[in-house]
Backbone bond lengths (Angstrom), bond angles and torsions (degrees), N, CA, C in turn:
res aa  C-N    CA-C-N  psi(-1)  N-CA   C-N-CA  omega(-1)  CA-C   N-CA-C  phi
1 X - - - 1.443 - - 1.516 108.43 -
2 X 1.306 116.57 136.64 1.453 122.19 174.37 1.516 108.74 -96.71
3 X 1.317 115.43 148.00 1.459 120.17 177.78 1.510 107.99 -121.91
4 X 1.309 116.36 130.52 1.449 121.89 -178.86 1.512 109.22 -112.27
5 X 1.334 116.52 136.07 1.455 121.45 177.41 1.517 110.27 -86.04
6 X 1.307 116.29 143.11 1.455 121.62 178.94 1.519 110.10 -125.55
7 X 1.339 116.02 48.56 1.457 120.53 176.97 1.510 111.35 56.81
8 X 1.316 116.54 -131.87 1.458 122.10 -179.11 1.518 112.62 -72.75
9 X 1.315 117.16 -2.30 1.460 120.82 -175.83 1.524 112.23 -99.69
10 X 1.338 117.33 14.75 1.457 120.86 173.42 1.514 113.85 88.39
11 X 1.329 114.80 -163.43 1.454 121.81 -178.96 1.520 108.67 -122.06
12 X 1.311 115.03 152.11 1.453 119.73 179.12 1.517 107.64 -135.68
13 X 1.314 117.21 130.87 1.452 120.66 178.50 1.518 111.18 -90.89
14 X 1.306 115.00 132.25 1.463 120.61 173.85 1.515 106.81 -123.13
15 X 1.317 117.06 125.14 1.453 120.27 179.75 1.517 109.19 -73.17
16 X 1.321 115.55 171.30 1.459 119.54 -179.38 1.517 111.80 -68.32
17 X 1.304 117.00 -25.02 1.465 120.72 176.64 1.516 109.94 -90.45
18 X 1.328 116.60 -173.45 1.461 118.58 178.77 1.522 110.97 -64.76
19 X 1.335 117.27 135.35 1.469 119.58 179.98 1.521 111.32 -69.69
20 X 1.310 115.62 153.15 1.457 119.69 178.27 1.530 109.73 -77.41
21 X 1.304 115.73 169.17 1.458 121.81 -176.20 1.526 111.61 -60.77
22 X 1.314 117.03 -38.75 1.466 120.64 179.79 1.535 111.17 -61.15
23 X 1.316 116.94 -41.91 1.465 121.58 178.79 1.521 110.55 -66.16
24 X 1.334 116.76 -40.86 1.466 120.39 178.17 1.524 110.93 -64.86
25 X 1.316 116.50 -39.21 1.472 120.30 178.61 1.530 110.36 -65.28
26 X 1.324 117.21 -38.84 1.470 120.46 177.56 1.524 110.28 -64.35
27 X 1.324 116.78 -40.32 1.467 120.40 178.16 1.526 110.59 -64.98
28 X 1.327 117.27 -40.47 1.468 120.80 178.67 1.526 110.56 -65.48
29 X 1.324 116.97 -37.51 1.463 120.42 176.63 1.527 110.44 -62.92
30 X 1.316 116.00 -44.49 1.471 120.33 179.52 1.514 111.12 -66.40
31 X 1.310 116.36 -36.39 1.468 119.66 177.61 1.526 110.08 -62.38
32 X 1.310 116.38 -46.44 1.467 119.89 -179.45 1.531 110.90 -62.96
33 X 1.329 117.06 -39.87 1.472 120.57 176.16 1.527 110.37 -60.86
34 X 1.331 116.09 -45.38 1.466 120.38 -179.76 1.521 111.01 -64.04
35 X 1.329 116.72 -39.07 1.462 120.05 178.95 1.530 111.00 -64.39
36 X 1.322 117.38 -38.96 1.467 120.71 176.46 1.528 110.03 -55.29
37 X 1.326 116.81 -41.26 1.460 121.74 -176.60 1.529 112.42 -80.55
38 X 1.326 117.38 -39.50 1.463 121.23 -171.41 1.529 114.39 -98.98
39 X 1.306 116.87 -39.45 1.471 121.83 -174.75 1.527 110.17 -142.33
40 X 1.321 118.45 73.65 1.468 120.63 -176.30 1.532 113.73 -54.86
41 X 1.299 117.33 -29.42 1.461 120.16 179.36 1.523 114.18 -70.42
42 X 1.316 116.69 -12.22 1.475 120.96 -178.76 1.527 112.95 -104.83
43 X 1.319 117.17 2.47 1.464 121.01 -176.73 1.527 110.84 -55.28
44 X 1.311 118.11 -35.28 1.469 120.41 -177.37 1.532 111.85 -59.76
45 X 1.333 117.58 -29.06 1.466 119.62 178.53 1.530 111.13 -73.66
46 X 1.321 116.90 -37.64 1.463 120.10 174.51 1.513 110.85 -63.84
47 X 1.322 115.47 -42.10 1.468 119.86 178.56 1.520 111.20 -65.53
48 X 1.316 117.48 -33.59 1.467 121.66 177.10 1.534 110.47 -62.70
49 X 1.321 115.91 -42.74 1.470 120.01 178.05 1.528 109.79 -64.94
50 X 1.321 116.73 -42.73 1.464 120.21 177.66 1.529 110.99 -59.02
51 X 1.341 117.06 -43.28 1.476 120.38 179.81 1.524 111.50 -62.22
52 X 1.325 116.62 -43.31 1.463 119.76 -179.49 1.519 111.65 -63.28
53 X 1.322 116.75 -39.93 1.466 119.93 178.86 1.524 111.45 -70.85
54 X 1.328 117.22 -37.36 1.473 120.64 177.08 1.522 110.30 -64.85
55 X 1.325 116.67 -40.66 1.464 120.72 177.90 1.532 110.11 -62.51
56 X 1.312 116.18 -40.53 1.459 120.62 177.93 1.528 110.67 -62.73
57 X 1.317 116.62 -39.77 1.468 120.47 178.49 1.521 110.92 -65.48
58 X 1.332 116.63 -36.00 1.464 121.04 -179.45 1.522 112.79 -70.88
59 X 1.338 115.66 -48.09 1.463 118.44 -172.45 1.530 113.94 -96.03
60 X 1.334 117.20 -8.59 1.459 120.40 177.74 1.511 114.84 77.82
61 X 1.322 116.84 1.61 1.463 120.82 178.45 1.528 109.50 -90.19
62 X 1.332 117.47 160.05 1.466 119.13 177.32 1.528 110.96 -62.12
63 X 1.338 117.09 151.63 1.464 119.66 177.88 1.528 110.97 -65.15
64 X 1.313 115.79 154.20 1.461 121.65 178.66 1.523 108.48 -74.29
65 X 1.321 116.05 98.49 1.464 121.44 -176.66 1.522 112.45 -64.34
66 X 1.315 117.76 -29.71 1.467 120.67 179.35 1.515 111.29 -65.55
67 X 1.318 117.07 -45.74 1.467 120.56 179.10 1.524 110.83 -67.22
68 X 1.319 116.10 -38.63 1.460 119.96 179.17 1.524 110.03 -66.93
69 X 1.319 117.25 -43.12 1.461 120.82 178.41 1.522 110.92 -59.78
70 X 1.314 117.00 -45.62 1.460 121.13 179.96 1.521 110.89 -58.54
71 X 1.327 116.77 -45.71 1.467 120.86 179.95 1.528 110.66 -63.78
72 X 1.323 117.12 -44.28 1.465 120.34 179.37 1.527 111.39 -62.93
73 X 1.318 116.86 -41.05 1.464 120.26 179.27 1.524 111.62 -64.95
74 X 1.326 117.36 -38.75 1.464 120.69 178.33 1.529 110.84 -62.17
75 X 1.319 116.34 -39.35 1.460 120.14 178.56 1.529 109.89 -70.62
76 X 1.325 117.01 -42.77 1.465 121.92 -176.53 1.521 112.21 -60.63
77 X 1.318 117.26 -32.42 1.462 120.94 -179.64 1.524 110.81 -63.64
78 X 1.319 117.45 -32.45 1.460 122.21 -173.88 1.529 112.79 -100.99
79 X 1.314 117.72 -35.90 1.463 121.86 -172.46 1.528 111.60 -63.06
80 X 1.319 115.53 132.97 1.456 122.32 -179.10 1.526 110.88 -85.63
81 X 1.326 114.96 153.57 1.458 120.71 176.49 1.524 109.71 -58.65
82 X 1.303 115.52 141.46 1.451 120.87 177.85 1.518 114.86 86.75
83 X 1.325 117.83 -2.80 1.459 119.65 178.99 1.523 110.18 -86.61
84 X 1.301 115.13 154.35 1.460 120.76 177.41 1.526 109.72 -62.26
85 X 1.319 116.80 -39.92 1.469 120.92 -179.39 1.518 111.55 -57.34
86 X 1.322 116.56 -47.21 1.465 120.03 -178.81 1.517 111.06 -65.47
87 X 1.321 116.98 -40.51 1.465 120.35 178.92 1.525 110.82 -59.84
88 X 1.312 117.00 -45.61 1.462 120.23 -178.25 1.526 110.79 -66.88
89 X 1.330 118.16 -43.03 1.469 117.41 -178.39 1.522 111.46 -67.49
90 X 1.329 117.84 -32.02 1.465 119.36 175.54 1.521 110.38 -61.91
91 X 1.324 116.59 -41.61 1.463 119.66 178.81 1.532 111.44 -69.88
92 X 1.318 117.32 -34.36 1.473 119.67 177.01 1.533 110.87 -69.49
93 X 1.326 117.65 -39.24 1.473 119.73 174.90 1.519 109.16 -56.53
94 X 1.320 116.64 -44.74 1.470 121.15 -179.85 1.534 111.31 -66.85
95 X 1.326 116.43 -43.46 1.468 120.79 -178.10 1.528 111.82 -62.06
96 X 1.340 116.49 -37.09 1.462 120.77 179.75 1.534 112.02 -89.72
97 X 1.341 115.99 0.50 1.457 121.50 179.82 1.533 110.62 56.31
98 X 1.330 115.08 47.51 1.469 121.38 -178.87 1.507 111.10 -99.34
């Protein structure tokens, strides 16, 4: 298992295979926290990812990768290098194989 640091937002372990839904939800929570601190205007995109993952947990279907990709791309356009937000979205892009 690899562990990635997220600055003041702790560490998150991602296994070599696809992460489980619980791990993805934790990453989305950390992303939203980081957005609150770094880019308050982008919080709605973090919340969008959280909603998609929560819906997936409720209905048992895979998360809507299109909506998640759109939200991640919107954040990536603005997020600066070295920020916690950018680090987390890079790992989420990889986790969702986007």
